[in-house]
TIMIKOL-11532 format. One record per atom (N, C-alpha, C, O, CB): residue number from 1; z, y, x. Coordinates in steps of 0.001 Angstrom, whole numbers, padded with zeros to 6 digits. Glycine has a CB too. Example, Ala and Ser with C-alpha at 12.3 -4.5 7.8 and 13.67 -1.06 7.14 Angstrom:
! TIMIKOL-11532
REC   resi         Z         Y         X
REC      1    007800   -005690    013190
REC      1    007800   -004500    012300
REC      1    007800   -003300    013200
REC      1    008465   -003319    014236
REC      1    009046   -004473    011308
REC      2    007080   -002250    012850
REC      2    007140   -001060    013670
REC      2    007870    000030    012900
REC      2    008039    001138    013409
REC      2    005725   -000598    014084
This chain:
! TIMIKOL-11532
REC   resi         Z         Y         X
REC      1    001602   -001670   -010038
REC      1    002287   -001496   -008790
REC      1    002693   -000039   -008655
REC      1    001967    000859   -009079
REC      1    001411   -001942   -007612
REC      2    003850    000189   -008066
REC      2    004361    001533   -007819
REC      2    004598    001670   -006321
REC      2    005116    000747   -005693
REC      2    005677    001811   -008632
REC      3    004227    002810   -005738
REC      3    004430    003050   -004309
REC      3    005258    004316   -004138
REC      3    004932    005365   -004694
REC      3    003068    003171   -003556
REC      4    006337    004206   -003359
REC      4    007174    005358   -003046
REC      4    007120    005580   -001536
REC      4    007511    004705   -000764
REC      4    008651    005147   -003540
REC      5    006640    006738   -001119
REC      5    006594    007081    000302
REC      5    007888    007807    000643
REC      5    008191    008853    000070
REC      5    005335    007965    000646
REC      6    008649    007247    001578
REC      6    009909    007858    002012
REC      6    009696    008832    003157
REC      6    010285    009913    003175
REC      6    010903    006782    002430
REC      7    008850    008452    004121
REC      7    008608    009282    005289
REC      7    007116    009323    005606
REC      7    006423    008311    005510
REC      7    009402    008760    006498
REC      8    006640    010486    005977
REC      8    005270    010664    006453
REC      8    005344    011656    007611
REC      8    005743    012807    007436
REC      8    004297    011173    005298
REC      9    004954    011190    008794
REC      9    005116    011980    010011
REC      9    003812    011954    010795
REC      9    003142    010924    010865
REC      9    006292    011443    010876
REC     10    003455    013095    011384
REC     10    002296    013148    012273
REC     10    002670    013965    013506
REC     10    003355    014984    013415
REC     10    001051    013764    011547
REC     11    002205    013493    014659
REC     11    002452    014209    015909
REC     11    001307    013889    016862
REC     11    001153    012746    017293
REC     11    003841    013817    016535
REC     12    000518    014883    017185
REC     12   -000614    014662    018080
REC     12   -001621    013716    017462
REC     12   -002118    013962    016363
REC     12   -000140    014115    019417
REC     13   -001924    012642    018158
REC     13   -002932    011691    017706
REC     13   -002353    010518    016918
REC     13   -003071    009558    016637
REC     13   -003689    011169    018885
REC     14   -001083    010574    016559
REC     14   -000425    009457    015870
REC     14    000259    009960    014602
REC     14    000828    011051    014575
REC     14    000607    008761    016802
REC     15    000188    009137    013549
REC     15    000891    009440    012303
REC     15    001436    008158    011712
REC     15    000999    007067    012077
REC     15   -000038    010152    011295
REC     16    002397    008283    010791
REC     16    002945    007101    010142
REC     16    003414    007451    008746
REC     16    003733    008600    008441
REC     16    004097    006508    010964
REC     17    003445    006430    007909
REC     17    003985    006551    006563
REC     17    004788    005286    006284
REC     17    004345    004177    006585
REC     17    002846    006761    005496
REC     18    005968    005464    005708
REC     18    006783    004293    005374
REC     18    007379    004488    003994
REC     18    007528    005611    003514
REC     18    007904    004062    006431
REC     19    007716    003379    003371
REC     19    008296    003446    002042
REC     19    008453    002074    001436
REC     19    008677    001080    002128
REC     19    007456    004309    001146
REC     20    008328    002047    000112
REC     20    008553    000813   -000618
REC     20    007538    000699   -001740
REC     20    007237    001680   -002420
REC     20    009988    000754   -001171
REC     21    007015   -000496   -001927
REC     21    006120   -000743   -003056
REC     21    006826   -001682   -004023
REC     21    007473   -002644   -003610
REC     21    004751   -001344   -002583
REC     22    006697   -001397   -005295
REC     22    007276   -002237   -006336
REC     22    006132   -002942   -007054
REC     22    005251   -002300   -007627
REC     22    008146   -001395   -007336
REC     23    006157   -004258   -007017
REC     23    005106   -005056   -007630
REC     23    005294   -005121   -009144
REC     23    006343   -004737   -009659
REC     23    005088   -006468   -007033
REC     24    004289   -005603   -009846
REC     24    004332   -005637   -011314
REC     24    005470   -006510   -011846
REC     24    005925   -006313   -012973
REC     24    003006   -006145   -011860
REC     25    005936   -007480   -011039
REC     25    007052   -008327   -011476
REC     25    008416   -007738   -011099
REC     25    009444   -008380   -011314
REC     25    006912   -009720   -010871
REC     26    008434   -006508   -010531
REC     26    009677   -005835   -010174
REC     26    010144   -006082   -008752
REC     26    011111   -005461   -008309
REC     26    010739   -006251   -011102
REC     27    009487   -006970   -008028
REC     27    009848   -007280   -006655
REC     27    009518   -006086   -005760
REC     27    008422   -005532   -005842
REC     27    009114   -008555   -006168
REC     28    010462   -005692   -004909
REC     28    010268   -004541   -004026
REC     28    009998   -005015   -002606
REC     28    010662   -005923   -002106
REC     28    011500   -003609   -004057
REC     29    009021   -004393   -001965
REC     29    008623   -004747   -000603
REC     29    008491   -003470    000230
REC     29    007806   -002535   -000185
REC     29    007284   -005550   -000604
REC     30    009135   -003417    001399
REC     30    008976   -002257    002278
REC     30    007631   -002306    003009
REC     30    007026   -003370    003138
REC     30    010131   -002192    003296
REC     31    007173   -001150    003483
REC     31    005949   -001088    004277
REC     31    006063    000032    005302
REC     31    006857    000962    005155
REC     31    004711   -000874    003370
REC     32    005255   -000083    006333
REC     32    005107    000983    007325
REC     32    003680    000915    007845
REC     32    003223   -000144    008274
REC     32    006157    000844    008500
REC     33    002984    002024    007809
REC     33    001620    002116    008340
REC     33    001641    003109    009508
REC     33    002170    004213    009379
REC     33    000590    002566    007221
REC     34    001072    002715    010631
REC     34    000972    003584    011801
REC     34   -000508    003847    012043
REC     34   -001301    002914    012166
REC     34    001659    002942    013069
REC     35   -000872    005121    012111
REC     35   -002263    005534    012262
REC     35   -002482    006143    013639
REC     35   -001669    006937    014112
REC     35   -002657    006537    011161
REC     36   -003584    005767    014278
REC     36   -004007    006425    015508
REC     36   -005307    007159    015199
REC     36   -006251    006568    014677
REC     36   -004188    005395    016690
REC     37   -005351    008449    015524
REC     37   -006512    009290    015247
REC     37   -007303    009542    016528
REC     37   -006779    009383    017630
REC     37   -006076    010627    014614
REC     38   -008562    009934    016377
REC     38   -009402    010220    017542
REC     38   -008928    011463    018283
REC     38   -009087    011563    019500
REC     38   -010857    010394    017115
REC     39   -008343    012416    017547
REC     39   -007809    013622    018178
REC     39   -006677    014182    017316
REC     39   -006356    013622    016268
REC     39   -008931    014690    018381
REC     40   -006084    015268    017751
REC     40   -004937    015822    017029
REC     40   -005302    016496    015709
REC     40   -004411    016858    014940
REC     40   -004230    016810    017901
REC     41   -006597    016671    015430
REC     41   -007017    017218    014138
REC     41   -006915    016187    013021
REC     41   -006951    016541    011842
REC     41   -008443    017737    014227
REC     42   -006790    014921    013384
REC     42   -006601    013806    012443
REC     42   -007750    013681    011435
REC     42   -007521    013395    010260
REC     42   -005286    013981    011693
REC     43   -008963    013895    011894
REC     43   -010116    013789    010981
REC     43   -010714    012390    010940
REC     43   -011328    012009    009943
REC     43   -011190    014777    011388
REC     44   -010540    011616    012020
REC     44   -011081    010252    012080
REC     44   -010006    009298    012569
REC     44   -009258    009611    013496
REC     44   -012326    010185    013006
REC     45   -009933    008136    011941
REC     45   -008932    007135    012281
REC     45   -009526    006127    013260
REC     45   -010612    005595    013030
REC     45   -008414    006423    011010
REC     46   -008808    005867    014356
REC     46   -009207    004860    015331
REC     46   -008661    003502    014920
REC     46   -009378    002502    014944
REC     46   -008716    005237    016744
REC     47   -007374    003472    014539
REC     47   -006772    002195    014155
REC     47   -005611    002424    013192
REC     47   -005012    003498    013143
REC     47   -006290    001426    015400
REC     48   -005317    001373    012429
REC     48   -004179    001366    011515
REC     48   -003428    000056    011736
REC     48   -004021   -001022    011698
REC     48   -004637    001525    010011
REC     49   -002120    000156    011966
REC     49   -001268   -001022    012066
REC     49   -000330   -001009    010853
REC     49    000289    000009    010544
REC     49   -000458   -001042    013430
REC     50   -000239   -002142    010183
REC     50    000570   -002237    008980
REC     50    001683   -003270    009188
REC     50    001444   -004391    009638
REC     50   -000307   -002611    007759
REC     51    002899   -002855    008846
REC     51    004058   -003730    008943
REC     51    004653   -003861    007537
REC     51    004995   -002864    006901
REC     51    005120   -003171    009972
REC     52    004768   -005088    007071
REC     52    005296   -005324    005722
REC     52    006344   -006389    005765
REC     52    006914   -006736    004731
REC     52    004186   -005720    004750
């Protein structure tokens, strides 16, 4: 599997990463992960939402 991250953004207590993963059979699938942190230092994750 290959993963390409197109965007990675953080602001305050929220961050996100989006891109595309290529499976071993060549099929490409987009993804987006949204992270909520306990504080703006981003040391601990409260929740992760994944959109595929």
